N, C-alpha and C positions, 0 to 999 in steps of 0.2 A: 520431260520438260513441259510438254503440252498439258499433262495432268496437273502439274503444279500451277501452270498459268490458269487452268480452268478453276482450280480450287481458290486461287487468289482472286479471280474475277467474282466467284460466288461470295467470297468473304466481303469484298468491296460492295457488292450489291446488297448484302444483308445490312451492312453499316449504313449505306445510303437509304435503305428502306426504313431503318430505325430513325434516322434523322427526319425523314419525310413524315413518318407517322407522328413523331413528337410535335413537329410543326403543325400538322393537321389538327392534332388534339388541342394544341395551344390556341390555334386560330378559332376552333369551335368554342373553347372556353371564353375567349375574348369576345366573340360575337354574342354568346349567351349573356355576358355582362352588359354589353351594349343594348341588346334587345330588352333586357329586364328594366334598364333605366328608361329606354324609349317608351316601354309600356307604362312606366310610372308617370313620366312627364305627360304623355298623351292620353293617359287613363284608358288603356287598352287591355282589359283583363284577358282577352283571347290570345294576345301576344305573350302575356305573362304565362298563361297555361302552356303555350307552345314551348317556352323556355323550359318549363318543368318536364315536359315530355322528352325533350332532347337530352336530358341527363342520362338516359339509358344508353344513348349512342356514345356519350363520353365514357361511361363505365366500360362499355365494350372495347373502346379504343385502349383504355388502360390495360385491360386483360391481354389484348393483342400485343401491346408493347412489352408487357412483362414476359409473355411467352417468347417473343422474338429475342429479348435480352438473354433469357435462359438458353435459348437455342444457340445463340452466338457463343455464349460461354461454354456450352457443352461440345459443340461441333468444331468451333474455330480455335478455342483455347487462346484468346487474345492476351497479349502482354503489353506492358508499358502504357503508352498513351491510349491505345485502344481499350485496354482493360479498364482504365480509369474512366474512359468515356462511357462504356457500357454500365459500369457500376454506378456512375452518376446518373445515367438515364433512369435506372431503377428507382432512384430517389426522387428525381425531378417529376416523374410521372405522378407521384403522389400529390405534389403541390398543385399540379395542373388539375387533377381530379377534384381537389378541394376548392379550387376556383370555380369549377362547375357547380359544386354544392352551394357556394356563396351566391351564384347567380340564381339558383333555385330558391334560396332563402329570400333574396330580394324580390323575386317574382311572387312568392307567397305573400310577402308584406304588401306588394303592389295590389294584388287581388283584394286584400282586406281594405286597403285605402280607397280603392275604386268603389267599394260598397258604401262608403261614407261621403259626406259632403266634401267638396274640393278645397284643399288648402290654397291660400292666396298665392303663395310662391314657394319654390323649392330651394331657395337660397342658391348656393354655388354647387349644388349636388351634381348636375350634369357635367360641369367642368372637372370636378373631382373624378367622376367616372371615366372621362376621356383620358385623364392623366394616369389613372390606374391601368387602363387598357394599354396605354403606350408603354409603360414600364414592364408590363407583362410580356408584350411583344419583344421588347428590347432584351429582356433577360433570356428569352429563348433564342434570339438571334446570337447573343453572346455565347450561348451553349453550343449551337451547331457550328459556329465559326471559331470556337476556341478563343474568344476575344475577352481577355481579362480586363482590358481598359474599358470596354463597353460595360462589362459587369460591374466595375467600380462605379461607373456613372449611374447605373441603375440603383446601387446602394445609396448613393448620394441623393438621387431623385426621390427615393422613398421618404426622405425627410419632408419633402414638399407635400406628399400625400398625408403625412401625419399632421402637418401644419394646417392643411385644408380641413381635416376632421375637427381640429380644435376650433377653427373659425366657424364651421357649421354648428358645432355644439353650442358655442356662445350665441350664435344667431337664433338657434332653436330655443334656448333658454329665454331669450328676450321675447320671442313669439309666444311662449307659454305664459309669460307675465301679461302680455297684451291680450291674449285670447285663451284664458284658462279653461274654457269649455272644450277646447280642442286638444287638451294635453295628451290624450291617448293617441291621437293621430300624429302629433309632433314626436311622441316617443318612438313611434314606428319609423319616422324619418331618421331619428338618431340611430336606430338599429341598421337602417340601410346605409347610412354614412359609415358606421362601424364596419359593416361588411366590406365596403369599398376599401377601407383602411387595411383590412385583412388581405385583400388582393395585393396591395403594396407589400405587405409582409411576406407573402408567398413568392412574389417576384424577387424580393430581396434574398430569400432563402436560396432560390435558384442561382442568383448572381454570386452569392457566397460560395456555393458549391462549384461554380465555374472557376472562380479564382483559386480554390483549392486544387481543382483538377489541373489547371494550367500551370500555376506557380508553386503548388504545394504549400500554400500559405493559408492557415486557418484564421480567417478574419473574424470569426464568430467570437473569439476571445475578447475582442475590443468593443463589443456591443455596449457594455455598461458604461464605457468612457465616452461614447459618442453622443 
């Protein structure tokens, strides 16, 4: 009896550790996005370089999470809800790692922009970045809490990120017409906005996987009709 209790406690500890590591990785990716935008707004290339350096830490966390998932599958042989949770974690970690890559891409564009004359304004880019960070955080909260309702809200929120990108795109095009000599710099700003839009897409991917894990409903089939 005690042996079974011990094994059960180990099992719960491994699952808890998996959740904690996923939240840690998600928080790090979120902070990298925040810092890359702060570096852009405040023209701080040193902070942008720091974001790029932190990508190695995120990659290491991805490997740790993968190894932990395989360890749970091999040693604990989870079934039902736990099996779906671990299988979903193996997929979600890829989306989080790509968010880190996005932060690096933004940081690289930031360094390039700080080497040129300053743009007059950054439109609504900081607000879009805050929204992207929020839905990333909420998608991970939905995962660890098995909250399909919150996951559905994340999917709906992604539309606001898409709309923000379209507004920024229109604003940049107007700026290009007003200041054609700065077209290359404005193009880099479009790339940054597109990267933030991709953060929303990865958050949506996580939310869709949560809904499938909890409800068994594959909402991806309805993407084209939304």
